[in-house]
N, CA, C, O and the ligand as a Tripos MOL2 file, in Angstrom:
@<TRIPOS>MOLECULE
protein
  309   307    78     0     0
PROTEIN
NO_CHARGES

@<TRIPOS>ATOM
      1 N         122.0540  -20.1770  -23.2300 N.3       1 MET1
      2 CA        121.3680  -20.3760  -21.8810 C.3       1 MET1
      3 C         119.9160  -19.9420  -22.0420 C.2       1 MET1
      4 O         119.6160  -18.9080  -22.6390 O.2       1 MET1
      5 N         118.9920  -20.7910  -21.4720 N.am      2 LYS2
      6 CA        117.6880  -20.2740  -21.6250 C.3       2 LYS2
      7 C         117.1700  -19.6090  -20.3660 C.2       2 LYS2
      8 O         117.6700  -19.8530  -19.2680 O.2       2 LYS2
      9 N         116.1390  -18.7450  -20.5390 N.am      3 CYS3
     10 CA        115.5550  -18.1240  -19.3510 C.3       3 CYS3
     11 C         114.8480  -19.0290  -18.4880 C.2       3 CYS3
     12 O         114.4400  -20.0950  -18.9480 O.2       3 CYS3
     13 N         114.6530  -18.7100  -17.2470 N.am      4 PRO4
     14 CA        113.8930  -19.6870  -16.3130 C.3       4 PRO4
     15 C         112.5960  -20.1450  -16.8650 C.2       4 PRO4
     16 O         112.1790  -21.2800  -16.6350 O.2       4 PRO4
     17 N         111.9280  -19.2580  -17.6110 N.am      5 GLY5
     18 CA        110.5490  -19.6590  -18.1350 C.3       5 GLY5
     19 C         110.6930  -20.7650  -19.1050 C.2       5 GLY5
     20 O         109.7290  -21.4940  -19.3370 O.2       5 GLY5
     21 N         111.8390  -20.9400  -19.6910 N.am      6 GLN6
     22 CA        111.9690  -21.9300  -20.7720 C.3       6 GLN6
     23 C         112.7760  -23.1600  -20.2110 C.2       6 GLN6
     24 O         113.1330  -24.0560  -20.9760 O.2       6 GLN6
     25 N         113.0470  -23.1900  -18.9210 N.am      7 ASP7
     26 CA        113.8610  -24.1680  -18.3910 C.3       7 ASP7
     27 C         112.9670  -25.2290  -17.8680 C.2       7 ASP7
     28 O         112.0760  -24.9330  -17.0710 O.2       7 ASP7
     29 N         113.1570  -26.4810  -18.2790 N.am      8 THR8
     30 CA        112.3830  -27.6410  -17.7740 C.3       8 THR8
     31 C         112.3300  -27.8970  -16.2900 C.2       8 THR8
     32 O         111.4220  -28.5600  -15.7890 O.2       8 THR8
     33 N         113.3800  -27.3290  -15.5420 N.am      9 ARG9
     34 CA        113.4750  -27.5170  -14.1850 C.3       9 ARG9
     35 C         112.2880  -26.8150  -13.4090 C.2       9 ARG9
     36 O         111.9270  -27.2170  -12.3030 O.2       9 ARG9
     37 N         111.6920  -25.7220  -14.0670 N.am     10 TYR10
     38 CA        110.7330  -24.9700  -13.4950 C.3      10 TYR10
     39 C         109.4040  -25.3520  -13.9160 C.2      10 TYR10
     40 O         108.4340  -24.7140  -13.5080 O.2      10 TYR10
     41 N         109.2630  -26.4320  -14.7700 N.am     11 TRP11
     42 CA        108.0530  -26.7850  -15.2340 C.3      11 TRP11
     43 C         107.1530  -27.5550  -14.2280 C.2      11 TRP11
     44 O         107.6730  -28.1230  -13.2680 O.2      11 TRP11
     45 N         105.8440  -27.5810  -14.4280 N.am     12 LYS12
     46 CA        104.9780  -28.2960  -13.5470 C.3      12 LYS12
     47 C         104.9260  -29.7890  -14.2760 C.2      12 LYS12
     48 O         105.2270  -30.0280  -15.4460 O.2      12 LYS12
     49 N         104.5030  -30.6480  -13.3540 N.am     13 PRO13
     50 CA        104.3700  -32.1090  -13.8840 C.3      13 PRO13
     51 C         103.5940  -32.3370  -15.1850 C.2      13 PRO13
     52 O         103.9390  -33.1490  -16.0440 O.2      13 PRO13
     53 N         102.4900  -31.5300  -15.2540 N.am     14 ASP14
     54 CA        101.6270  -31.6170  -16.4230 C.3      14 ASP14
     55 C         102.1470  -30.8970  -17.7010 C.2      14 ASP14
     56 O         101.4950  -30.8840  -18.7440 O.2      14 ASP14
     57 N         103.4210  -30.2690  -17.5510 N.am     15 ASP15
     58 CA        103.9260  -29.6110  -18.6590 C.3      15 ASP15
     59 C         104.4920  -30.5810  -19.7300 C.2      15 ASP15
     60 O         104.7230  -30.2300  -20.8870 O.2      15 ASP15
     61 N         104.7050  -31.8840  -19.2260 N.am     16 ILE16
     62 CA        105.0140  -32.9640  -20.0100 C.3      16 ILE16
     63 C         103.8750  -33.9920  -19.9940 C.2      16 ILE16
     64 O         103.5050  -34.5240  -18.9470 O.2      16 ILE16
     65 N         103.3550  -34.2380  -21.1430 N.am     17 PHE17
     66 CA        102.1850  -35.1040  -21.0270 C.3      17 PHE17
     67 C         102.1530  -36.1050  -22.1710 C.2      17 PHE17
     68 O         102.8320  -35.9520  -23.1870 O.2      17 PHE17
     69 N         101.3490  -37.1240  -21.9710 N.am     18 ASP18
     70 CA        101.2420  -38.1900  -23.0830 C.3      18 ASP18
     71 C         100.1280  -37.8790  -23.9980 C.2      18 ASP18
     72 O          99.0970  -37.3130  -23.6340 O.2      18 ASP18
     73 N         100.3870  -38.2880  -25.2490 N.am     19 CYS19
     74 CA         99.3900  -37.9720  -26.2560 C.3      19 CYS19
     75 C          99.3620  -39.1200  -27.1730 C.2      19 CYS19
     76 O         100.3840  -39.7870  -27.3350 O.2      19 CYS19
     77 N          98.2360  -39.4080  -27.8030 N.am     20 ARG20
     78 CA         98.0620  -40.4710  -28.7820 C.3      20 ARG20
     79 C          98.3480  -40.1300  -30.1270 C.2      20 ARG20
     80 O          97.8050  -39.1400  -30.6180 O.2      20 ARG20
     81 N          99.2340  -40.9160  -30.8660 N.am     21 CYS21
     82 CA         99.5470  -40.6380  -32.1370 C.3      21 CYS21
     83 C          98.2430  -40.7830  -33.0430 C.2      21 CYS21
     84 O          97.5520  -41.8000  -32.9860 O.2      21 CYS21
     85 N          97.9530  -39.7430  -33.8570 N.am     22 THR22
     86 CA         96.7190  -39.8210  -34.5860 C.3      22 THR22
     87 C          96.8050  -40.8580  -35.7660 C.2      22 THR22
     88 O          95.8050  -41.2100  -36.3910 O.2      22 THR22
     89 N          97.9530  -41.2780  -36.0020 N.am     23 SER23
     90 CA         98.2220  -42.1810  -37.0550 C.3      23 SER23
     91 C          97.9800  -43.5880  -36.6370 C.2      23 SER23
     92 O          97.1220  -44.2850  -37.1800 O.2      23 SER23
     93 N          98.7290  -43.9930  -35.6870 N.am     24 CYS24
     94 CA         98.7880  -45.4250  -35.1370 C.3      24 CYS24
     95 C          98.2250  -45.6390  -33.7910 C.2      24 CYS24
     96 O          97.9340  -46.7710  -33.4050 O.2      24 CYS24
     97 N          98.0570  -44.5400  -33.0320 N.am     25 GLY25
     98 CA         97.6130  -44.7910  -31.6810 C.3      25 GLY25
     99 C          98.6430  -44.9870  -30.6030 C.2      25 GLY25
    100 O          98.2630  -45.1600  -29.4450 O.2      25 GLY25
    101 N          99.9930  -44.9700  -30.9230 N.am     26 ALA26
    102 CA        101.0190  -45.1440  -30.0410 C.3      26 ALA26
    103 C         100.9630  -43.8780  -29.0500 C.2      26 ALA26
    104 O         100.4310  -42.8040  -29.3280 O.2      26 ALA26
    105 N         101.5680  -44.1790  -27.9200 N.am     27 THR27
    106 CA        101.6350  -43.0590  -26.9470 C.3      27 THR27
    107 C         102.9460  -42.3580  -27.1300 C.2      27 THR27
    108 O         104.0360  -42.9250  -27.0490 O.2      27 THR27
    109 N         102.7590  -41.0290  -27.3940 N.am     28 LEU28
    110 CA        103.9590  -40.0900  -27.4280 C.3      28 LEU28
    111 C         104.1020  -39.2670  -26.2840 C.2      28 LEU28
    112 O         103.0670  -38.8420  -25.7710 O.2      28 LEU28
    113 N         105.2800  -38.9430  -25.7540 N.am     29 GLU29
    114 CA        105.4140  -38.0370  -24.7320 C.3      29 GLU29
    115 C         105.8070  -36.6070  -25.3460 C.2      29 GLU29
    116 O         106.8010  -36.4430  -26.0550 O.2      29 GLU29
    117 N         104.9300  -35.6180  -24.9980 N.am     30 PHE30
    118 CA        105.2450  -34.3490  -25.5260 C.3      30 PHE30
    119 C         105.6790  -33.4360  -24.4400 C.2      30 PHE30
    120 O         105.2380  -33.5140  -23.2930 O.2      30 PHE30
    121 N         106.6210  -32.5030  -24.8640 N.am     31 PHE31
    122 CA        106.9160  -31.4510  -23.9180 C.3      31 PHE31
    123 C         106.1550  -30.2180  -24.4150 C.2      31 PHE31
    124 O         106.0680  -29.9680  -25.6170 O.2      31 PHE31
    125 N         105.6040  -29.4520  -23.4620 N.am     32 LYS32
    126 CA        104.6890  -28.4300  -23.8230 C.3      32 LYS32
    127 C         105.1830  -27.4170  -24.8720 C.2      32 LYS32
    128 O         104.4080  -26.7950  -25.5990 O.2      32 LYS32
    129 N         106.4980  -27.2940  -24.9050 N.am     33 ASP33
    130 CA        107.0390  -26.2510  -25.8730 C.3      33 ASP33
    131 C         107.4760  -26.8470  -27.2290 C.2      33 ASP33
    132 O         108.0630  -26.1420  -28.0500 O.2      33 ASP33
    133 N         107.2020  -28.0920  -27.4570 N.am     34 GLU34
    134 CA        107.5380  -28.8230  -28.7080 C.3      34 GLU34
    135 C         106.3350  -28.5350  -29.7060 C.2      34 GLU34
    136 O         105.1670  -28.7550  -29.3860 O.2      34 GLU34
    137 N         106.6730  -28.0830  -30.8010 N.am     35 SER35
    138 CA        105.6450  -27.8210  -31.8330 C.3      35 SER35
    139 C         105.1870  -29.1560  -32.3960 C.2      35 SER35
    140 O         104.0170  -29.2810  -32.7590 O.2      35 SER35
    141 N         106.0010  -30.0990  -32.4810 N.am     36 ALA36
    142 CA        105.6200  -31.4190  -33.1280 C.3      36 ALA36
    143 C         106.6870  -32.4230  -32.7210 C.2      36 ALA36
    144 O         107.7880  -32.0620  -32.3050 O.2      36 ALA36
    145 N         106.3450  -33.6340  -32.8460 N.am     37 ARG37
    146 CA        107.1960  -34.8320  -32.4130 C.3      37 ARG37
    147 C         106.9620  -35.8370  -33.4140 C.2      37 ARG37
    148 O         105.8400  -36.0250  -33.8830 O.2      37 ARG37
    149 N         108.0350  -36.5270  -33.7780 N.am     38 ARG38
    150 CA        107.8530  -37.7620  -34.6110 C.3      38 ARG38
    151 C         107.5280  -39.0140  -33.9530 C.2      38 ARG38
    152 O         108.2800  -39.3960  -33.0560 O.2      38 ARG38
    153 N         106.5090  -39.7110  -34.2730 N.am     39 CYS39
    154 CA        106.0780  -40.8940  -33.6730 C.3      39 CYS39
    155 C         107.1330  -42.0680  -33.7920 C.2      39 CYS39
    156 O         107.4200  -42.4860  -34.9140 O.2      39 CYS39
    157 N         107.7030  -42.5940  -32.6900 N.am     40 PRO40
    158 CA        108.7730  -43.6530  -32.8770 C.3      40 PRO40
    159 C         108.2310  -44.9220  -33.4970 C.2      40 PRO40
    160 O         108.9720  -45.7670  -33.9980 O.2      40 PRO40
    161 N         106.8330  -45.0350  -33.4430 N.am     41 SER41
    162 CA        106.2540  -46.2140  -33.8760 C.3      41 SER41
    163 C         106.0580  -46.3010  -35.3600 C.2      41 SER41
    164 O         106.4440  -47.2640  -36.0230 O.2      41 SER41
    165 N         105.4390  -45.2500  -35.8540 N.am     42 CYS42
    166 CA        105.1410  -45.1570  -37.3680 C.3      42 CYS42
    167 C         105.8550  -44.0790  -38.1480 C.2      42 CYS42
    168 O         105.8620  -44.0910  -39.3790 O.2      42 CYS42
    169 N         106.5170  -43.0500  -37.3590 N.am     43 GLY43
    170 CA        107.1800  -42.1040  -38.0980 C.3      43 GLY43
    171 C         106.3130  -40.7960  -38.4160 C.2      43 GLY43
    172 O         106.8000  -39.7940  -38.9400 O.2      43 GLY43
    173 N         105.0530  -40.9150  -38.0620 N.am     44 PHE44
    174 CA        104.1420  -39.7680  -38.3150 C.3      44 PHE44
    175 C         104.6040  -38.5950  -37.5520 C.2      44 PHE44
    176 O         104.9750  -38.7560  -36.3900 O.2      44 PHE44
    177 N         104.6150  -37.4070  -38.1110 N.am     45 ARG45
    178 CA        104.9670  -36.1640  -37.4420 C.3      45 ARG45
    179 C         103.8070  -35.5870  -36.9080 C.2      45 ARG45
    180 O         103.0320  -34.9410  -37.6130 O.2      45 ARG45
    181 N         103.6140  -35.8000  -35.5580 N.am     46 MET46
    182 CA        102.3830  -35.4640  -34.8070 C.3      46 MET46
    183 C         102.5370  -34.0010  -34.2490 C.2      46 MET46
    184 O         103.5360  -33.6910  -33.5980 O.2      46 MET46
    185 N         101.5310  -33.1130  -34.5160 N.am     47 LYS47
    186 CA        101.5490  -31.8640  -33.9740 C.3      47 LYS47
    187 C         101.2770  -31.8180  -32.4850 C.2      47 LYS47
    188 O         100.5480  -32.6860  -32.0050 O.2      47 LYS47
    189 N         101.7520  -30.9650  -31.7840 N.am     48 ASN48
    190 CA        101.5490  -30.7610  -30.3820 C.3      48 ASN48
    191 C         100.2010  -30.0740  -30.1310 C.2      48 ASN48
    192 O         100.0150  -28.8950  -30.4330 O.2      48 ASN48
    193 N          99.1790  -30.9270  -29.5150 N.am     49 PRO49
    194 CA         97.7940  -30.2690  -29.4170 C.3      49 PRO49
    195 C          97.7460  -29.2460  -28.2680 C.2      49 PRO49
    196 O          96.7850  -28.4880  -28.1380 O.2      49 PRO49
    197 N          98.7990  -29.2410  -27.4410 N.am     50 ARG50
    198 CA         98.7160  -28.3020  -26.3540 C.3      50 ARG50
    199 C          99.9420  -27.5290  -26.3040 C.2      50 ARG50
    200 O         100.5130  -27.3460  -25.2290 O.2      50 ARG50
    201 N         100.4450  -26.9950  -27.5550 N.am     51 LEU51
    202 CA        101.6030  -26.2080  -27.6110 C.3      51 LEU51
    203 C         101.5710  -24.9470  -26.6520 C.2      51 LEU51
    204 O         100.5890  -24.2060  -26.6760 O.2      51 LEU51
    205 N         102.5450  -24.7230  -25.8820 N.am     52 ASP52
    206 CA        102.5490  -23.7080  -24.8990 C.3      52 ASP52
    207 C         104.0230  -23.1300  -24.8370 C.2      52 ASP52
    208 O         104.9210  -23.7780  -24.2980 O.2      52 ASP52
    209 N         104.2340  -21.9090  -25.3980 N.am     53 LEU53
    210 CA        105.5620  -21.3990  -25.4200 C.3      53 LEU53
    211 C         105.8960  -20.6230  -24.1970 C.2      53 LEU53
    212 O         106.9930  -20.0910  -24.0310 O.2      53 LEU53
    213 N         104.8080  -20.5710  -23.2500 N.am     54 GLY54
    214 CA        105.1880  -19.9530  -21.9670 C.3      54 GLY54
    215 C         105.4950  -18.4890  -22.1830 C.2      54 GLY54
    216 O         104.7490  -17.8520  -22.9270 O.2      54 GLY54
    217 N         106.5340  -17.8880  -21.5980 N.am     55 CYS55
    218 CA        106.7850  -16.5380  -21.6060 C.3      55 CYS55
    219 C         107.3340  -16.0850  -22.9380 C.2      55 CYS55
    220 O         107.3440  -14.8910  -23.2340 O.2      55 CYS55
    221 N         107.7970  -17.0400  -23.7590 N.am     56 ALA56
    222 CA        108.2750  -16.6950  -25.0880 C.3      56 ALA56
    223 C         107.2250  -16.1450  -25.9790 C.2      56 ALA56
    224 O         107.5190  -15.5780  -27.0310 O.2      56 ALA56
    225 N         106.0060  -16.3050  -25.5730 N.am     57 LYS57
    226 CA        104.8370  -15.8030  -26.3490 C.3      57 LYS57
    227 C         104.7890  -14.2370  -26.3300 C.2      57 LYS57
    228 O         104.4360  -13.5700  -27.3030 O.2      57 LYS57
    229 N         105.1660  -13.7350  -25.1640 N.am     58 TRP58
    230 CA        105.1280  -12.2020  -24.9720 C.3      58 TRP58
    231 C         106.4810  -11.5620  -24.7160 C.2      58 TRP58
    232 O         106.6140  -10.3390  -24.6690 O.2      58 TRP58
    233 N         107.4960  -12.4310  -24.5480 N.am     59 CYS59
    234 CA        108.7640  -11.8000  -24.1400 C.3      59 CYS59
    235 C         109.4830  -11.2390  -25.3790 C.2      59 CYS59
    236 O         109.4690  -11.9380  -26.3920 O.2      59 CYS59
    237 N         110.1080  -10.0530  -25.4030 N.am     60 PRO60
    238 CA        110.6430   -9.5400  -26.6420 C.3      60 PRO60
    239 C         111.8520  -10.4150  -27.0590 C.2      60 PRO60
    240 O         112.2690  -10.3730  -28.2170 O.2      60 PRO60
    241 N         112.3980  -11.1880  -26.1410 N.am     61 TYR61
    242 CA        113.5230  -11.9990  -26.5020 C.3      61 TYR61
    243 C         113.0460  -13.4580  -26.8810 C.2      61 TYR61
    244 O         113.8650  -14.3600  -27.0560 O.2      61 TYR61
    245 N         111.7370  -13.6400  -26.9970 N.am     62 GLY62
    246 CA        111.2030  -15.0330  -27.1250 C.3      62 GLY62
    247 C         111.7800  -15.7220  -28.3460 C.2      62 GLY62
    248 O         112.2230  -16.8680  -28.2710 O.2      62 GLY62
    249 N         111.7740  -14.9320  -29.6150 N.am     63 PRO63
    250 CA        112.2870  -15.5580  -30.6940 C.3      63 PRO63
    251 C         113.7570  -16.0050  -30.5760 C.2      63 PRO63
    252 O         114.1210  -17.0600  -31.0950 O.2      63 PRO63
    253 N         114.5660  -15.2440  -29.9280 N.am     64 GLN64
    254 CA        115.9670  -15.5240  -29.8620 C.3      64 GLN64
    255 C         116.1110  -16.6520  -28.8670 C.2      64 GLN64
    256 O         117.0050  -17.4880  -29.0010 O.2      64 GLN64
    257 N         115.1880  -16.6910  -27.8050 N.am     65 CYS65
    258 CA        115.2090  -17.7210  -26.8080 C.3      65 CYS65
    259 C         114.8510  -19.1160  -27.3480 C.2      65 CYS65
    260 O         115.4560  -20.1170  -26.9640 O.2      65 CYS65
    261 N         113.9280  -19.1550  -28.1800 N.am     66 LEU66
    262 CA        113.4720  -20.4230  -28.7910 C.3      66 LEU66
    263 C         114.3100  -20.7040  -30.0280 C.2      66 LEU66
    264 O         114.3340  -21.8510  -30.4730 O.2      66 LEU66
    265 N         114.9950  -19.7320  -30.6070 N.am     67 GLY67
    266 CA        115.6390  -19.9100  -31.8870 C.3      67 GLY67
    267 C         114.7450  -19.8990  -33.0850 C.2      67 GLY67
    268 O         115.1300  -20.2390  -34.2040 O.2      67 GLY67
    269 N         113.5180  -19.4890  -32.8000 N.am     68 THR68
    270 CA        112.4990  -19.3200  -33.9980 C.3      68 THR68
    271 C         111.5530  -18.3000  -33.5660 C.2      68 THR68
    272 O         111.4060  -18.0080  -32.3790 O.2      68 THR68
    273 N         110.8200  -17.6780  -34.6570 N.am     69 GLU69
    274 CA        109.8970  -16.7470  -34.5090 C.3      69 GLU69
    275 C         108.5490  -17.4100  -34.3140 C.2      69 GLU69
    276 O         107.9530  -17.9640  -35.2380 O.2      69 GLU69
    277 N         108.0600  -17.3250  -32.9840 N.am     70 PRO70
    278 CA        106.6060  -18.0600  -32.7370 C.3      70 PRO70
    279 C         105.5860  -17.5800  -33.8100 C.2      70 PRO70
    280 O         105.3900  -16.3870  -34.0420 O.2      70 PRO70
    281 N         104.9990  -18.5270  -34.3980 N.am     71 GLY71
    282 CA        103.9590  -18.2300  -35.4460 C.3      71 GLY71
    283 C         104.4090  -17.7930  -36.7560 C.2      71 GLY71
    284 O         103.6580  -17.5580  -37.7030 O.2      71 GLY71
    285 N         105.7350  -17.6920  -36.7600 N.am     72 ALA72
    286 CA        106.2540  -17.0990  -38.1680 C.3      72 ALA72
    287 C         105.9430  -18.0370  -39.3630 C.2      72 ALA72
    288 O         105.5790  -17.6590  -40.4770 O.2      72 ALA72
    289 N         106.1590  -19.4420  -38.9250 N.am     73 ARG73
    290 CA        105.9300  -20.3280  -40.0030 C.3      73 ARG73
    291 C         104.5170  -20.8590  -39.7230 C.2      73 ARG73
    292 O         104.2170  -21.3780  -38.6470 O.2      73 ARG73
    293 N         103.6380  -20.6950  -40.7800 N.am     74 ARG74
    294 CA        102.3870  -21.1880  -40.7100 C.3      74 ARG74
    295 C         102.1890  -22.3760  -41.6250 C.2      74 ARG74
    296 O         101.8530  -22.1960  -42.7950 O.2      74 ARG74
    297 N         102.3820  -23.5550  -41.1400 N.am     75 ASP75
    298 CA        102.2720  -24.7320  -42.0950 C.3      75 ASP75
    299 C         101.0200  -25.5070  -41.6610 C.2      75 ASP75
    300 O         100.7880  -26.6310  -42.1080 O.2      75 ASP75
    301 N         100.2330  -24.8990  -40.7980 N.am     76 GLU76
    302 CA         98.9060  -25.6420  -40.4700 C.3      76 GLU76
    303 C          97.9430  -25.5810  -41.6200 C.2      76 GLU76
    304 O          97.9590  -24.6140  -42.3820 O.2      76 GLU76
    305 N          97.1150  -26.5670  -41.7700 N.am     77 GLY77
    306 CA         96.2760  -26.6870  -42.8750 C.3      77 GLY77
    307 C          95.2180  -25.7360  -42.8780 C.2      77 GLY77
    308 O          94.3990  -25.7260  -43.7970 O.2      77 GLY77
    309 ZN        102.3480  -43.5270  -34.8130 Zn       78 ZN78
@<TRIPOS>BOND
     1     1     2 1
     2     2     3 1
     3     3     4 2
     4     3     5 am
     5     5     6 1
     6     6     7 1
     7     7     8 2
     8     7     9 am
     9     9    10 1
    10    10    11 1
    11    11    12 2
    12    11    13 am
    13    13    14 1
    14    14    15 1
    15    15    16 2
    16    15    17 am
    17    17    18 1
    18    18    19 1
    19    19    20 2
    20    19    21 am
    21    21    22 1
    22    22    23 1
    23    23    24 2
    24    23    25 am
    25    25    26 1
    26    26    27 1
    27    27    28 2
    28    27    29 am
    29    29    30 1
    30    30    31 1
    31    31    32 2
    32    31    33 am
    33    33    34 1
    34    34    35 1
    35    35    36 2
    36    35    37 am
    37    37    38 1
    38    38    39 1
    39    39    40 2
    40    39    41 am
    41    41    42 1
    42    42    43 1
    43    43    44 2
    44    43    45 am
    45    45    46 1
    46    46    47 1
    47    47    48 2
    48    47    49 am
    49    49    50 1
    50    50    51 1
    51    51    52 2
    52    51    53 am
    53    53    54 1
    54    54    55 1
    55    55    56 2
    56    55    57 am
    57    57    58 1
    58    58    59 1
    59    59    60 2
    60    59    61 am
    61    61    62 1
    62    62    63 1
    63    63    64 2
    64    63    65 am
    65    65    66 1
    66    66    67 1
    67    67    68 2
    68    67    69 am
    69    69    70 1
    70    70    71 1
    71    71    72 2
    72    71    73 am
    73    73    74 1
    74    74    75 1
    75    75    76 2
    76    75    77 am
    77    77    78 1
    78    78    79 1
    79    79    80 2
    80    79    81 am
    81    81    82 1
    82    82    83 1
    83    83    84 2
    84    83    85 am
    85    85    86 1
    86    86    87 1
    87    87    88 2
    88    87    89 am
    89    89    90 1
    90    90    91 1
    91    91    92 2
    92    91    93 am
    93    93    94 1
    94    94    95 1
    95    95    96 2
    96    95    97 am
    97    97    98 1
    98    98    99 1
    99    99   100 2
   100    99   101 am
   101   101   102 1
   102   102   103 1
   103   103   104 2
   104   103   105 am
   105   105   106 1
   106   106   107 1
   107   107   108 2
   108   107   109 am
   109   109   110 1
   110   110   111 1
   111   111   112 2
   112   111   113 am
   113   113   114 1
   114   114   115 1
   115   115   116 2
   116   115   117 am
   117   117   118 1
   118   118   119 1
   119   119   120 2
   120   119   121 am
   121   121   122 1
   122   122   123 1
   123   123   124 2
   124   123   125 am
   125   125   126 1
   126   126   127 1
   127   127   128 2
   128   127   129 am
   129   129   130 1
   130   130   131 1
   131   131   132 2
   132   131   133 am
   133   133   134 1
   134   134   135 1
   135   135   136 2
   136   135   137 am
   137   137   138 1
   138   138   139 1
   139   139   140 2
   140   139   141 am
   141   141   142 1
   142   142   143 1
   143   143   144 2
   144   143   145 am
   145   145   146 1
   146   146   147 1
   147   147   148 2
   148   147   149 am
   149   149   150 1
   150   150   151 1
   151   151   152 2
   152   151   153 am
   153   153   154 1
   154   154   155 1
   155   155   156 2
   156   155   157 am
   157   157   158 1
   158   158   159 1
   159   159   160 2
   160   159   161 am
   161   161   162 1
   162   162   163 1
   163   163   164 2
   164   163   165 am
   165   165   166 1
   166   166   167 1
   167   167   168 2
   168   167   169 am
   169   169   170 1
   170   170   171 1
   171   171   172 2
   172   171   173 am
   173   173   174 1
   174   174   175 1
   175   175   176 2
   176   175   177 am
   177   177   178 1
   178   178   179 1
   179   179   180 2
   180   179   181 am
   181   181   182 1
   182   182   183 1
   183   183   184 2
   184   183   185 am
   185   185   186 1
   186   186   187 1
   187   187   188 2
   188   187   189 am
   189   189   190 1
   190   190   191 1
   191   191   192 2
   192   191   193 am
   193   193   194 1
   194   194   195 1
   195   195   196 2
   196   195   197 am
   197   197   198 1
   198   198   199 1
   199   199   200 2
   200   199   201 am
   201   201   202 1
   202   202   203 1
   203   203   204 2
   204   203   205 am
   205   205   206 1
   206   206   207 1
   207   207   208 2
   208   207   209 am
   209   209   210 1
   210   210   211 1
   211   211   212 2
   212   211   213 am
   213   213   214 1
   214   214   215 1
   215   215   216 2
   216   215   217 am
   217   217   218 1
   218   218   219 1
   219   219   220 2
   220   219   221 am
   221   221   222 1
   222   222   223 1
   223   223   224 2
   224   223   225 am
   225   225   226 1
   226   226   227 1
   227   227   228 2
   228   227   229 am
   229   229   230 1
   230   230   231 1
   231   231   232 2
   232   231   233 am
   233   233   234 1
   234   234   235 1
   235   235   236 2
   236   235   237 am
   237   237   238 1
   238   238   239 1
   239   239   240 2
   240   239   241 am
   241   241   242 1
   242   242   243 1
   243   243   244 2
   244   243   245 am
   245   245   246 1
   246   246   247 1
   247   247   248 2
   248   247   249 am
   249   249   250 1
   250   250   251 1
   251   251   252 2
   252   251   253 am
   253   253   254 1
   254   254   255 1
   255   255   256 2
   256   255   257 am
   257   257   258 1
   258   258   259 1
   259   259   260 2
   260   259   261 am
   261   261   262 1
   262   262   263 1
   263   263   264 2
   264   263   265 am
   265   265   266 1
   266   266   267 1
   267   267   268 2
   268   267   269 am
   269   269   270 1
   270   270   271 1
   271   271   272 2
   272   271   273 am
   273   273   274 1
   274   274   275 1
   275   275   276 2
   276   275   277 am
   277   277   278 1
   278   278   279 1
   279   279   280 2
   280   279   281 am
   281   281   282 1
   282   282   283 1
   283   283   284 2
   284   283   285 am
   285   285   286 1
   286   286   287 1
   287   287   288 2
   288   287   289 am
   289   289   290 1
   290   290   291 1
   291   291   292 2
   292   291   293 am
   293   293   294 1
   294   294   295 1
   295   295   296 2
   296   295   297 am
   297   297   298 1
   298   298   299 1
   299   299   300 2
   300   299   301 am
   301   301   302 1
   302   302   303 1
   303   303   304 2
   304   303   305 am
   305   305   306 1
   306   306   307 1
   307   307   308 2
@<TRIPOS>SUBSTRUCTURE
     1 MET1         2 RESIDUE 1 A MET
     2 LYS2         6 RESIDUE 1 A LYS
     3 CYS3        10 RESIDUE 1 A CYS
     4 PRO4        14 RESIDUE 1 A PRO
     5 GLY5        18 RESIDUE 1 A GLY
     6 GLN6        22 RESIDUE 1 A GLN
     7 ASP7        26 RESIDUE 1 A ASP
     8 THR8        30 RESIDUE 1 A THR
     9 ARG9        34 RESIDUE 1 A ARG
    10 TYR10       38 RESIDUE 1 A TYR
    11 TRP11       42 RESIDUE 1 A TRP
    12 LYS12       46 RESIDUE 1 A LYS
    13 PRO13       50 RESIDUE 1 A PRO
    14 ASP14       54 RESIDUE 1 A ASP
    15 ASP15       58 RESIDUE 1 A ASP
    16 ILE16       62 RESIDUE 1 A ILE
    17 PHE17       66 RESIDUE 1 A PHE
    18 ASP18       70 RESIDUE 1 A ASP
    19 CYS19       74 RESIDUE 1 A CYS
    20 ARG20       78 RESIDUE 1 A ARG
    21 CYS21       82 RESIDUE 1 A CYS
    22 THR22       86 RESIDUE 1 A THR
    23 SER23       90 RESIDUE 1 A SER
    24 CYS24       94 RESIDUE 1 A CYS
    25 GLY25       98 RESIDUE 1 A GLY
    26 ALA26      102 RESIDUE 1 A ALA
    27 THR27      106 RESIDUE 1 A THR
    28 LEU28      110 RESIDUE 1 A LEU
    29 GLU29      114 RESIDUE 1 A GLU
    30 PHE30      118 RESIDUE 1 A PHE
    31 PHE31      122 RESIDUE 1 A PHE
    32 LYS32      126 RESIDUE 1 A LYS
    33 ASP33      130 RESIDUE 1 A ASP
    34 GLU34      134 RESIDUE 1 A GLU
    35 SER35      138 RESIDUE 1 A SER
    36 ALA36      142 RESIDUE 1 A ALA
    37 ARG37      146 RESIDUE 1 A ARG
    38 ARG38      150 RESIDUE 1 A ARG
    39 CYS39      154 RESIDUE 1 A CYS
    40 PRO40      158 RESIDUE 1 A PRO
    41 SER41      162 RESIDUE 1 A SER
    42 CYS42      166 RESIDUE 1 A CYS
    43 GLY43      170 RESIDUE 1 A GLY
    44 PHE44      174 RESIDUE 1 A PHE
    45 ARG45      178 RESIDUE 1 A ARG
    46 MET46      182 RESIDUE 1 A MET
    47 LYS47      186 RESIDUE 1 A LYS
    48 ASN48      190 RESIDUE 1 A ASN
    49 PRO49      194 RESIDUE 1 A PRO
    50 ARG50      198 RESIDUE 1 A ARG
    51 LEU51      202 RESIDUE 1 A LEU
    52 ASP52      206 RESIDUE 1 A ASP
    53 LEU53      210 RESIDUE 1 A LEU
    54 GLY54      214 RESIDUE 1 A GLY
    55 CYS55      218 RESIDUE 1 A CYS
    56 ALA56      222 RESIDUE 1 A ALA
    57 LYS57      226 RESIDUE 1 A LYS
    58 TRP58      230 RESIDUE 1 A TRP
    59 CYS59      234 RESIDUE 1 A CYS
    60 PRO60      238 RESIDUE 1 A PRO
    61 TYR61      242 RESIDUE 1 A TYR
    62 GLY62      246 RESIDUE 1 A GLY
    63 PRO63      250 RESIDUE 1 A PRO
    64 GLN64      254 RESIDUE 1 A GLN
    65 CYS65      258 RESIDUE 1 A CYS
    66 LEU66      262 RESIDUE 1 A LEU
    67 GLY67      266 RESIDUE 1 A GLY
    68 THR68      270 RESIDUE 1 A THR
    69 GLU69      274 RESIDUE 1 A GLU
    70 PRO70      278 RESIDUE 1 A PRO
    71 GLY71      282 RESIDUE 1 A GLY
    72 ALA72      286 RESIDUE 1 A ALA
    73 ARG73      290 RESIDUE 1 A ARG
    74 ARG74      294 RESIDUE 1 A ARG
    75 ASP75      298 RESIDUE 1 A ASP
    76 GLU76      302 RESIDUE 1 A GLU
    77 GLY77      306 RESIDUE 1 A GLY
    78 ZN78       309 GROUP 0 **** ****
């Protein structure tokens, strides 16, 4: 069970937003807490430009809540 801060029921409308695939220009729907999403059109793995982990950024239970350590994996170029 997720905490309320990570529950989509408590999200604002703009916490889910459309973004253009940088590879093919197709529209992708991102959730703010998704680090990346695969483009259904071309298969490109698009990084979330507006990644927002909400309370998991500072909550001591954030890593367990998300199932990962925020910022632990640095695969950015
Ligand atoms: Zn694409």
